[in-house]
C-alpha positions in Angstrom: 32.6 -48.2 95.8 34.7 -48.6 98.9 36.0 -45.7 100.8 39.5 -44.6 99.9 40.6 -44.7 103.5 39.3 -48.2 104.1 41.8 -49.6 101.5 44.8 -48.2 103.2 46.8 -50.4 105.7 45.1 -53.7 105.0 48.2 -55.8 104.1 47.1 -59.0 105.6 44.8 -60.2 102.9 45.9 -60.5 99.3 43.1 -60.3 96.7 42.7 -58.9 93.1 42.3 -55.1 93.0 38.8 -53.7 92.5 38.6 -52.4 88.9 36.4 -49.5 89.9 38.8 -48.4 92.6 41.7 -48.7 90.2 40.0 -46.4 87.7 39.1 -44.0 90.4 42.7 -43.8 91.6 44.0 -43.4 88.0 41.6 -40.5 87.5 42.9 -38.9 90.7 46.5 -39.3 89.5 45.7 -37.7 86.1 43.9 -34.8 87.7 46.8 -34.0 90.1 49.3 -34.4 87.3 47.4 -32.0 85.1 47.5 -29.2 87.7 50.2 -29.8 90.3 49.4 -28.6 93.8 50.0 -24.9 94.0 48.8 -22.0 96.2 45.6 -20.6 94.9 44.0 -17.1 95.1 40.3 -16.6 94.3 39.3 -14.2 91.6 38.4 -11.4 91.1 41.5 -9.4 92.1 42.3 -5.7 91.9 45.5 -3.7 92.2 47.7 -6.8 92.5 51.0 -8.2 91.1 50.4 -11.6 89.6 52.6 -14.2 91.3 54.5 -16.3 88.9 53.4 -20.0 88.8 50.5 -19.2 91.1 46.9 -20.3 90.4 44.1 -17.7 90.4 40.8 -19.5 90.6 37.7 -18.4 88.7 34.6 -17.7 90.8 32.9 -20.8 89.1 35.9 -23.0 90.0 36.2 -24.2 86.4 39.3 -22.3 85.3 42.5 -20.8 86.5 44.7 -17.8 85.5 48.4 -18.7 85.5 51.5 -16.5 85.0 53.8 -19.2 83.8 57.6 -19.4 84.4 58.2 -18.9 80.7 56.4 -15.5 80.9 53.2 -16.5 79.2 49.9 -15.5 80.8 47.3 -18.2 80.3 43.8 -19.4 81.2 43.6 -23.1 81.8 40.7 -25.4 82.7 40.8 -28.0 85.5 42.3 -30.6 83.2 45.3 -28.3 82.6 44.3 -27.5 79.1 45.1 -23.9 77.9 42.0 -22.2 76.6 43.6 -18.8 76.1 47.2 -17.4 76.3 49.2 -14.4 75.3 51.7 -16.5 73.5 48.9 -18.0 71.4 47.9 -14.5 70.3 51.4 -13.9 69.0 52.6 -11.7 71.9 56.3 -12.1 72.5 56.2 -13.2 76.1 59.6 -14.8 76.4 61.1 -11.7 78.1 58.1 -11.2 80.5 59.3 -10.5 84.0 56.1 -9.3 85.8 52.3 -9.1 85.2 50.0 -6.9 87.1 46.4 -5.8 87.5 47.4 -2.2 88.0 45.8 0.4 90.3 44.2 2.2 87.2 42.4 -1.0 86.3 44.5 -2.1 83.4 46.2 -5.6 83.0 49.8 -5.4 81.7 52.9 -7.5 81.2 56.4 -6.0 81.5 59.9 -7.0 80.7 62.7 -6.9 83.3 63.8 -3.5 82.1 60.3 -2.1 82.7 59.3 -2.0 79.0 55.6 -2.8 78.5 55.2 -6.0 76.4 51.4 -6.0 76.3 48.4 -4.4 78.0 44.7 -5.3 77.8 43.4 -1.7 77.6 44.6 1.6 76.2 42.0 3.5 78.2 42.2 2.8 81.9 38.8 2.0 83.4 39.7 3.2 86.9 40.7 1.8 90.3 37.4 0.0 90.8 38.1 -2.5 88.0 38.9 -6.1 88.8 40.3 -9.1 86.9 38.2 -12.2 86.8 37.3 -15.2 84.6 33.8 -15.9 83.4 32.1 -19.3 83.9 33.0 -20.2 80.3 36.7 -19.4 80.7 36.9 -15.8 79.3 39.4 -13.7 81.1 37.8 -10.3 81.7 38.3 -6.9 83.3 35.0 -5.9 85.0 33.6 -2.8 86.7 30.4 -2.3 88.6 28.8 -1.6 85.2 30.0 -4.9 83.8 32.9 -6.2 81.6 35.1 -3.5 80.0 37.6 -5.9 78.4 37.4 -9.5 77.3 40.3 -11.8 76.2 38.0 -13.0 73.4 36.6 -9.7 72.0 39.0 -7.1 73.3 37.9 -3.7 74.7 34.1 -3.4 75.3 32.7 0.0 75.2 29.4 1.4 73.9 29.3 3.8 71.0 26.6 6.5 70.9 24.2 6.3 68.0 25.1 2.8 67.0 22.1 0.5 67.0 20.8 -2.3 64.8 18.6 -1.2 61.8 15.7 -3.6 61.2 13.0 -3.7 58.6 9.4 -4.5 59.3 10.1 -8.3 59.1 12.8 -8.1 61.7 15.7 -8.5 59.3 18.5 -6.2 58.3 17.8 -3.8 55.5 19.7 -4.3 52.2 22.9 -2.4 51.8 22.4 1.3 51.0 18.6 1.1 51.6 18.5 4.0 54.0 20.8 6.6 55.6 20.3 4.8 58.9 21.7 1.6 57.5 24.7 3.5 56.1 25.3 5.1 59.5 25.2 1.8 61.2 27.7 0.3 58.8 30.0 3.3 59.4 29.6 2.8 63.1 30.8 -0.8 62.9 33.7 0.2 60.7 34.8 2.9 63.2 34.5 0.4 66.1 36.9 -1.9 64.2 39.2 1.0 63.5 39.4 1.9 67.2 40.0 -1.7 68.2 42.8 -2.0 65.6 44.6 1.0 67.1 44.1 -0.3 70.6 45.9 -3.5 69.5 48.7 -1.5 67.9 49.0 0.7 71.0 49.2 -2.3 73.2 52.1 -3.5 71.0 53.9 -0.2 71.4 53.1 1.0 67.8 51.7 4.2 66.6 48.0 4.5 65.4 46.8 3.9 61.9 45.3 6.9 60.2 41.8 6.4 58.7 41.4 6.8 54.9 37.9 7.3 53.5 39.3 6.5 50.0 40.6 3.1 51.3 37.3 2.5 53.1 35.3 2.8 49.9 37.5 0.2 48.1 37.5 -2.1 51.2 33.7 -1.8 51.6 33.2 -2.5 47.8 35.1 -5.8 48.2 33.1 -6.8 51.3 29.9 -6.1 49.4 31.2 -8.0 46.3 31.9 -11.1 48.5 28.4 -10.9 50.0 26.7 -10.4 46.6 28.5 -13.2 44.8 28.9 -15.6 47.7 32.7 -16.0 48.1 35.2 -15.2 50.8 38.7 -14.6 49.4 41.2 -11.8 48.8 41.0 -12.4 45.0 37.7 -11.9 43.1 36.4 -14.8 41.0 38.0 -13.1 38.0 41.4 -13.1 39.7 41.6 -9.5 40.7 43.9 -9.0 43.7 43.6 -6.3 46.3 46.5 -4.5 44.7 44.6 -4.5 41.4 41.5 -3.0 43.1 43.6 -0.3 44.9 45.3 0.6 41.6 42.0 0.7 39.7 40.7 3.2 42.3 43.9 5.3 41.9 44.6 5.0 45.6 47.8 6.7 46.8 49.7 3.7 48.0 52.9 3.0 46.1 54.8 1.4 49.0 54.1 -1.6 51.3 50.4 -2.7 51.3 48.3 -5.5 52.7 44.8 -6.7 53.1 42.9 -8.6 55.8 39.4 -10.1 55.5 37.2 -11.6 58.2 33.6 -12.3 59.2 31.8 -11.0 62.3 28.5 -12.5 63.6 26.0 -9.8 64.5 23.2 -11.9 65.9 22.8 -14.8 68.3 20.2 -17.4 67.2 18.2 -19.7 69.3 16.8 -22.9 67.7 14.1 -25.4 68.6 15.7 -28.6 69.9 16.4 -31.1 67.1 15.0 -28.8 64.5 16.1 -26.0 62.2 13.3 -23.6 63.1 14.6 -20.2 64.4 12.6 -19.3 67.5 14.4 -16.0 68.4 17.1 -13.7 67.2 19.1 -11.5 69.5 21.4 -8.7 68.3 24.9 -8.9 69.7 26.3 -5.7 71.2 27.8 -3.5 68.5 31.1 -3.2 70.4 31.5 -7.0 70.1 30.6 -7.0 66.4 33.1 -4.2 65.7 35.9 -5.8 67.8 35.4 -9.3 66.3 37.3 -8.9 63.0 40.3 -7.4 64.8 40.3 -10.2 67.5 40.2 -12.7 64.6 43.2 -11.0 62.9 45.2 -10.8 66.1 44.7 -14.6 66.6 46.1 -15.4 63.2 49.9 -14.8 62.8 49.8 -13.7 59.1 46.9 -11.2 59.7 48.5 -10.1 63.0 51.7 -9.3 61.1 49.8 -7.1 58.7 47.9 -5.3 61.5 51.0 -4.7 63.6 53.5 -4.0 60.8 55.3 -0.8 61.9 55.7 0.2 58.3 51.9 0.6 57.9 50.5 4.1 58.8 47.2 4.3 56.9 44.2 1.9 56.7 40.5 1.5 56.6 38.0 -1.2 57.3 35.0 -1.7 55.0 32.0 -3.7 56.1 29.0 -5.3 54.4 26.0 -7.2 55.8 25.4 -10.8 54.7 21.8 -11.4 55.4 21.9 -15.1 54.5 24.8 -15.9 56.9 23.5 -13.4 59.5 27.0 -11.8 59.8 29.2 -9.0 58.5 32.0 -9.3 56.0 35.0 -7.1 56.8 37.9 -6.0 54.6 40.9 -4.1 55.9 43.3 -2.3 53.5 46.7 -1.2 55.0 49.4 1.0 53.4 52.6 2.8 54.3 
């Protein structure tokens, strides 16, 4: 392939263009059109106002953070494709005036009147935190100890006494087999509860109060979905979540809603071109607990349920699906 500079300024001869060079120039034009030339700042950054329409380059060089003129905060790849954005999560960003990685280590977006439209964390990690993008395009807040927030999984924080429970064969124990299993399920449920209230706090809403009675009904539905192999709000017999709440005599005569989701608990490695599992790695419990809420926040109907200001009580009931190697989660919400 000829050098690009060698083809410039040779107007004396007239010959057919080189097809390879033509393709090369077209690719350059597409690349520059996808991400117009802008000033760039390398990530990570700390204690900084994000400049609108300015590119923040990931350490790997594969992604950019961009605070767009329309107020959306997005992560784009080098082709200009959005891989994550606040608008895509359902956050109302139209009135966004400024975005900042604040001195206390939180990432927040504000309206022109100073009202907070969104924040990544309810609990500030401290002045040592920095904003960055991982090699696979995940926007993260990191400290010396590692990530404390991820755009994909929300807040990341360990919970004491929450660890996988395995039988002698390395698989999860069946539901209710031991007190340790019950404790682990309860731990995942409370992680999801915490994540749900962080999402509501970030939206300027009050927290949801936990109801053990709601949890029992929600957990029973998750267990039923696992036992009978379906994923739906209605049972195979047609019983709705309202039917189940009324059958349990739950105190919820006003507005009510249900969300369901699945959360993977293990990462599997396979032999190439084969179905043989060669290793199983448990995912961090904080990721498992946050996963259902992240899923709901990325789905407009589920997000509306979770962020409904009329809802004041809820619970999340979880069951382990050994065949699918994941959890089933059911959330019940009520006024």
